[in-house]
C-alpha positions in Angstrom: 31.0 -42.4 -25.6 33.9 -40.0 -27.4 34.6 -36.9 -26.9 34.3 -34.8 -30.6 34.9 -31.2 -31.7 33.3 -29.8 -34.9 33.8 -26.4 -36.4 30.9 -25.4 -38.7 31.1 -22.5 -41.3 27.9 -21.5 -42.5 26.8 -19.2 -45.3 25.8 -15.5 -44.1 23.8 -14.6 -47.6 20.7 -15.1 -45.7 21.3 -13.2 -42.6 22.0 -13.9 -38.9 18.7 -15.5 -38.3 19.5 -18.3 -40.8 22.8 -18.6 -39.2 21.3 -19.4 -36.1 18.4 -21.8 -37.4 21.3 -24.0 -38.9 23.2 -24.0 -35.5 20.2 -24.7 -33.4 19.4 -27.5 -36.2 22.7 -29.2 -35.6 22.6 -28.8 -32.1 19.3 -30.5 -32.0 20.9 -33.4 -34.2 23.7 -33.9 -31.3 21.2 -33.6 -28.3 19.3 -36.3 -29.9 22.2 -38.5 -30.4 24.4 -37.6 -27.4 25.4 -34.8 -25.4 26.2 -31.1 -25.9 28.6 -29.7 -24.0 29.1 -26.5 -25.7 28.2 -24.5 -29.0 29.5 -20.8 -29.5 30.4 -18.5 -32.3 34.2 -18.5 -33.0 35.8 -15.3 -33.7 34.8 -11.9 -34.7 31.5 -10.5 -34.3 28.9 -13.3 -34.1 31.6 -15.7 -35.6 31.3 -14.0 -39.0 34.9 -14.3 -40.3 36.5 -13.6 -44.2 37.6 -16.5 -45.7 40.6 -17.3 -46.6 39.2 -18.0 -50.3 35.9 -17.9 -51.8 33.5 -20.5 -51.2 30.6 -20.6 -53.7 31.1 -16.4 -54.3 30.8 -15.8 -50.9 33.8 -14.1 -48.9 32.6 -14.1 -45.6 31.4 -17.4 -43.3 30.0 -18.1 -39.8 31.9 -20.0 -37.5 30.6 -22.0 -35.0 32.4 -24.4 -32.9 30.5 -27.4 -31.1 31.8 -29.8 -28.5 30.0 -32.7 -27.8 29.8 -36.2 -26.0 28.3 -39.0 -28.6 29.0 -42.9 -30.0 31.1 -43.1 -33.3 28.1 -43.2 -35.5 26.9 -39.6 -35.1 29.8 -37.8 -36.9 29.0 -39.6 -39.7 25.4 -39.2 -39.7 26.3 -35.3 -39.0 28.3 -35.2 -42.2 25.8 -36.8 -44.1 22.9 -34.1 -42.8 25.6 -31.3 -43.5 26.0 -32.4 -47.3 22.6 -32.1 -47.9 21.9 -29.0 -46.0 21.9 -25.5 -47.6 23.8 -22.9 -46.2 26.4 -25.2 -44.9 29.7 -24.4 -46.2 32.5 -26.6 -44.4 32.8 -28.4 -41.6 35.5 -30.4 -39.6 35.2 -32.7 -36.8 38.1 -33.9 -34.7 37.9 -36.6 -32.1 39.6 -35.3 -28.8 
């Protein structure tokens, strides 16, 4: 099992409930294939911060930081799911 850290940037256009739903979706994906250590908003109020540049005409995004342990196949699967999920603006994953 490897340790990973993923930073998600979710769209805030559909409201806080949509951000919570997206966060829970990815937490469930991680728990199904590994062990979620922590998931928390990153900076600002509820993780909402101003973006350095516009992404899809949006100037703000909700940042969520997730730490987890999983096998090497999970980050690729999570990237695939993030790519086809509406409301996910950016994801960055590092192996600790």
